[in-house]
C-alpha positions, 0 to 999 in steps of 0.5 A, spaced: 509 577 560 512 571 558 507 571 551 509 578 549 513 579 542 510 573 539 511 573 531 505 570 526 505 563 527 508 562 519 509 554 517 512 550 512 515 543 511 520 540 506 518 533 504 522 528 501 520 521 498 525 517 495 521 510 491 525 504 488 521 499 486 524 492 483 520 487 479 521 481 475 516 476 472 516 470 468 510 467 463 509 461 460 504 459 455 502 453 451 503 453 443 497 455 439 491 449 437 489 443 441 484 441 446 487 445 453 491 452 453 494 454 459 498 460 462 503 460 468 508 464 471 511 467 477 512 475 479 516 478 484 516 485 486 520 489 492 519 497 494 523 501 498 521 508 500 525 512 505 522 518 507 524 525 510 519 531 513 521 537 517 516 542 519 519 549 519 516 555 524 521 560 523 517 565 528 519 560 534 520 565 539 526 561 543 529 567 547 522 568 551 520 566 558 515 562 556 519 558 552 524 557 557 519 554 561 516 549 556 522 548 554 525 546 561 519 542 562 520 537 557 527 537 557 526 534 564 521 528 560 527 526 555 526 531 550 532 534 546 534 541 544 530 542 537 534 544 531 533 551 528 525 552 526 524 545 528 516 544 530 515 537 527 520 532 524 521 525 522 525 520 518 521 514 516 522 508 512 518 502 508 520 496 505 514 492 501 515 485 498 510 481 494 510 474 490 505 471 486 504 464 482 499 464 477 496 458 473 490 459 468 487 453 464 482 453 457 479 447 455 475 447 448 470 442 450 468 443 442 469 448 437 464 453 441 463 451 448 469 453 452 471 452 460 476 456 464 479 455 471 485 458 474 488 460 481 493 465 484 497 465 490 499 472 493 504 473 499 507 480 501 511 482 507 511 489 509 514 494 514 515 501 516 519 504 521 519 511 523 523 516 528 521 523 530 516 527 533 514 533 536 521 538 538 517 538 545 516 531 546 522 526 547 524 523 540 522 515 539 521 510 534 516 506 531 516 500 527 510 496 525 510 490 520 507 484 518 505 479 512 498 477 508 497 471 503 491 468 499 489 463 494 485 467 488 480 463 484 476 463 478 472 459 474 468 461 468 464 458 462 462 461 454 459 459 448 459 462 441 452 462 440 454 464 432 460 467 430 457 474 432 454 472 439 458 470 445 455 467 451 459 467 458 459 466 465 465 467 470 466 467 478 472 470 480 475 472 487 479 478 488 484 481 494 488 487 495 493 487 500 493 490 507 499 494 510 501 498 515 499 505 518 505 507 518 508 514 522 502 514 528 505 517 535 504 511 540 499 515 543 494 513 537 496 506 537 495 505 545 488 508 544 486 502 539 488 505 533 490 499 528 498 499 527 495 496 521 490 494 516 488 488 514 486 485 507 480 486 503 477 480 499 472 480 494 468 475 490 465 477 483 459 473 479 458 476 472 454 474 466 453 477 460 454 477 452 459 479 447 457 481 440 459 484 433 452 484 430 448 491 428 455 492 424 459 492 431 455 497 435 
């Protein structure tokens, strides 16, 4: 039988991930005192993430009739002879770059009444490239990439009712970046799985109070 002499289907893998990240930020702010207080700046971050992954199956019976039959079939489709123990392996690299510009103002309308307004612009570029696959398939390269950008703003007002009691109201926008579904087999994307996911956005409204009354309880 072509299936005789099979060993236990033991499998393990070696996974190597090396992340490098660089970031820089510049912030400028106004001096103390005055009617207007401001803060502004720039942010830059770059990430590079190479990955290698190798799934070992040491019990593969490469001399068996069934192996020879299957490999002959897949070699005709363009597969290449596998490395020893190779069941599934790939190499991948992801790159991500984001830049942000931001500014925020606080206006002291009166010593007790304050108005705040600010905005931030977010931009990113991302890409992922993967080569590999199962030993019995032709090795392939998949590359996906994209970019996103968003303006987020906020406004707020606060009032010191007492030296120990502050009332406030805020409205602010939030943003979580999109990205790439890296490492997808070509059949997945062909059947509708998205190669990248879109950003999430959020608008938050808040009203509350802060107090140091009752002995700061």
